[in-house]
C-alpha positions as CSV (number, residue, x, y, z in Angstrom):
1,M,0.0,0.0,0.0
2,P,1.5,3.3,-1.0
3,Y,1.9,6.0,1.7
4,E,3.5,9.4,2.1
5,I,4.4,11.5,5.1
6,F,3.7,15.2,4.6
7,E,5.5,17.8,6.6
8,N,3.1,20.7,5.9
9,L,-0.6,21.2,5.8
10,N,-0.6,22.9,2.4
11,E,0.6,19.7,0.8
12,V,-2.3,17.8,2.4
13,E,-4.8,20.5,1.5
14,N,-3.7,20.3,-2.2
15,L,-4.8,16.6,-2.2
16,K,-8.4,17.7,-1.8
17,K,-8.4,18.7,-5.5
18,T,-8.2,15.0,-6.6
19,H,-8.9,12.9,-3.5
20,Q,-11.4,12.6,-0.6
21,L,-9.5,13.2,2.7
22,I,-10.7,10.8,5.3
23,S,-9.4,10.6,8.9
24,L,-9.3,7.4,10.9
25,E,-10.2,8.9,14.2
26,W,-13.0,8.4,16.8
27,T,-14.8,11.8,17.0
28,N,-18.3,13.0,17.8
29,Q,-19.1,13.1,14.1
30,S,-17.2,10.0,13.0
31,I,-19.0,7.0,11.5
32,P,-18.1,3.3,11.5
33,Y,-15.8,2.6,8.6
34,T,-18.2,-0.1,7.5
35,N,-20.8,2.6,6.7
36,F,-18.5,4.8,4.7
37,Q,-18.9,4.9,0.9
38,P,-16.1,6.8,-0.9
39,E,-17.1,9.2,-3.6
40,K,-13.7,9.2,-5.3
41,E,-10.2,8.0,-4.5
42,I,-9.4,8.6,-0.9
43,V,-6.4,9.6,1.2
44,L,-6.7,8.0,4.6
45,I,-5.2,10.2,7.4
46,L,-3.7,8.2,10.2
47,G,-2.6,9.7,13.5
48,N,0.1,8.9,16.0
49,E,-0.8,6.1,18.4
50,Q,-0.6,8.3,21.5
51,H,-2.1,11.6,20.2
52,G,-4.3,10.5,17.2
53,V,-5.0,12.8,14.2
54,S,-4.2,16.5,14.9
55,Q,-7.0,19.0,15.1
56,D,-5.7,20.8,12.0
57,L,-5.9,17.5,10.0
58,L,-9.3,16.7,11.4
59,E,-10.5,20.1,10.1
60,L,-9.1,19.4,6.6
61,A,-10.7,16.0,6.4
62,E,-14.1,15.7,4.7
63,Q,-15.1,12.8,7.0
64,S,-13.9,10.9,10.0
65,I,-14.4,7.2,10.3
66,H,-13.7,4.9,13.2
67,I,-13.4,1.2,13.9
68,P,-16.3,0.1,16.2
69,M,-14.9,-1.5,19.4
70,M,-16.5,-3.1,22.4
71,G,-15.7,-1.9,25.9
72,V,-14.1,1.3,26.9
73,K,-10.9,1.2,24.8
74,T,-11.2,3.4,21.7
75,S,-7.7,3.1,20.2
76,M,-5.4,0.5,18.8
77,N,-2.0,0.1,17.1
78,V,-2.0,2.4,14.0
79,A,-0.7,-0.4,11.7
80,C,-3.5,-2.7,12.9
81,A,-6.1,0.0,12.4
82,A,-4.9,0.8,8.9
83,G,-4.9,-2.9,8.0
84,I,-8.5,-3.3,9.2
85,V,-9.8,-0.3,7.3
């Protein structure tokens, strides 16, 4: 799976011209990833395991999706989460 690490928000914002920016983060507005239907090619934004997706990136994303989990834990290893989604 191809991936890139961007150092600046302008580079990420430029992707909105050709892709749908989707964050993998549990938020008040996020939906289960199983309910998400992409409208065009997506860029999946993944956060750091301790701090998640930054607020700046959440604001750039068109949608946030999450992995439904039972219990009180709402996070997992970023590589496992990416593999699931």
